[in-house]
C-alpha angles and dihedrals in degrees: 000000000000127000091241112080114221120248096254100026096258117110096194130030116255091228128030117252112267115258118250110268114256114238117252113256121249115273124233092243089055091054089052092049092048091052091049092047091050091048091049090056093052094249101145106149120079090236093055092046094048092049091051092048094046092048090055098046094036095225137073115284124197095199143334090268090058091064123096124235092258093047090052090053090050091051092048090050092049093047089048091055094049115081114245118244112283116262118202112265091227124060125238087258091060093046097051117131102217134045120260127213088267091057091050094056 
């Protein structure tokens, strides 16, 4: 017993402190959505994808499956806020260099 009495007269707690809750793992549908969101933004290389994910969760991430449910939601929200890469307003058909048989009619 120590010389300092505890505040409420008990030196040790009756029950141990509850452990911190473990985060829920990422769901399969979240992985699919993350992949689609990354594709929509033109992030095709693994390096680009990893940088985008790590920027959103603010820590290193080994893979999409290593993220928690809440982290996946945060990444989806962040990717939803960022504008996708710009696609040309005109299609390849509109930007062709030579006339086609339709143009010659």
